[in-house]
C-alpha positions in Angstrom: -0.3 22.0 25.4 0.1 19.3 23.0 2.1 16.4 24.7 4.4 14.3 22.3 2.8 11.4 23.7 -0.6 12.6 22.1 1.1 12.5 18.6 1.9 8.8 19.4 -1.6 8.3 20.7 -3.4 10.3 17.8 -1.2 9.6 14.9 1.5 7.1 15.0 -0.5 4.0 16.6 -3.2 4.7 14.9 -1.3 4.4 11.2 1.1 1.7 12.4 -2.3 -0.1 13.4 -3.9 0.4 10.3 -0.7 -0.9 8.0 -0.5 -3.8 10.2 -4.0 -5.0 9.3 -3.3 -4.1 5.8 -0.1 -6.3 5.7 -1.8 -9.3 7.3 -4.7 -9.3 5.6 -3.0 -8.7 1.8 0.6 -10.1 2.1 -0.4 -13.2 4.3 -4.2 -13.4 3.2 -5.2 -13.5 7.2 -8.9 -13.1 7.9 -10.0 -10.1 9.1 -11.1 -12.0 12.4 -7.8 -13.4 12.6 -5.8 -10.0 12.1 -8.2 -8.7 14.8 -8.0 -11.7 17.1 -3.8 -11.2 16.6 -3.9 -7.5 17.1 -6.4 -7.6 20.0 -9.0 -5.1 18.4 -11.8 -5.8 16.9 -13.0 -7.2 13.8 -14.5 -3.3 13.1 -11.5 -1.8 13.3 -9.8 -4.0 10.7 -12.7 -3.6 8.5 -12.2 0.0 8.9 -8.7 -0.5 8.2 -9.2 -2.5 5.4 -11.1 0.0 3.7 -9.2 3.0 5.0 -12.0 4.5 5.9 -9.6 5.7 9.0 -6.1 4.8 10.5 -3.6 5.4 7.9 -1.8 9.6 8.2 0.0 10.2 5.6 2.0 12.0 6.6 3.2 10.1 9.4 4.4 7.9 6.5 5.9 10.8 4.8 8.1 12.0 7.8 8.3 8.2 8.9 9.5 6.4 6.2 11.2 3.8 8.7 7.1 2.9 9.7 7.0 0.6 6.5 10.0 -1.8 7.1 8.8 -1.7 10.9 5.1 -3.1 9.9 6.6 -5.6 7.6 8.8 -7.3 9.6 6.4 -7.2 12.6 3.6 -8.3 10.1 5.9 -11.2 9.4 6.6 -12.4 12.6 2.9 -12.1 13.9 1.8 -14.4 11.0 4.8 -16.7 12.4 3.1 -16.9 16.0 4.4 -13.7 17.4 2.6 -13.4 20.9 0.7 -10.2 21.6 3.0 -9.3 24.6 5.8 -9.4 22.1 4.2 -7.1 20.4 3.3 -4.1 22.7 7.1 -4.4 23.5 8.0 -4.0 19.8 5.6 -1.4 19.2 6.4 0.8 22.3 10.1 0.5 21.6 9.9 1.7 17.8 7.2 4.4 18.9 10.0 5.3 21.8 12.5 5.5 19.7 10.8 7.8 16.7 10.1 10.3 19.7 13.6 10.4 20.4 14.5 11.7 16.9 14.8 15.3 15.9 12.4 15.1 13.4 9.9 13.9 15.4 10.9 16.8 17.9 10.3 19.2 14.8 6.9 17.6 14.1 5.9 18.3 17.1 6.9 21.9 17.7 4.9 22.4 14.2 1.6 21.5 15.4 1.4 24.0 18.4 2.5 27.0 19.8 5.9 25.6 20.8 8.6 27.8 21.2 11.1 26.8 18.6 14.2 26.4 21.1 12.1 24.2 23.3 14.0 21.8 25.6 10.9 20.3 27.3 11.8 16.6 25.7 16.0 17.1 25.0 17.8 19.4 27.2 20.8 18.5 24.5 19.9 17.8 20.7 18.0 15.2 19.2 19.1 12.5 17.9 19.1 13.0 13.5 
């Protein structure tokens, strides 16, 4: 039984973090240690994201193109001093919003043996 939240943890959050680290490194020319501090992750994680040895799930980027503009805006706010608590709230709101879409629901159903008429998350039809 695959829970929708597991997809957020296993696929969506790593994709957001990897894209965010790359944006901060490349666009804002931040050092890895500064990106790590700003995102409250390890410098080693930033290094992995920088070499693209982990993190970005291309399928997530294809299915959810709104990730790229979200990360772009978030990176800009972080580069200008956004607090960690505001980052957490912003990412949480973004992920929660994606989970309420029909696309996320269909993606979730495609990954497991889930009834195509599943109403676990949505007693009524989800947003498009």
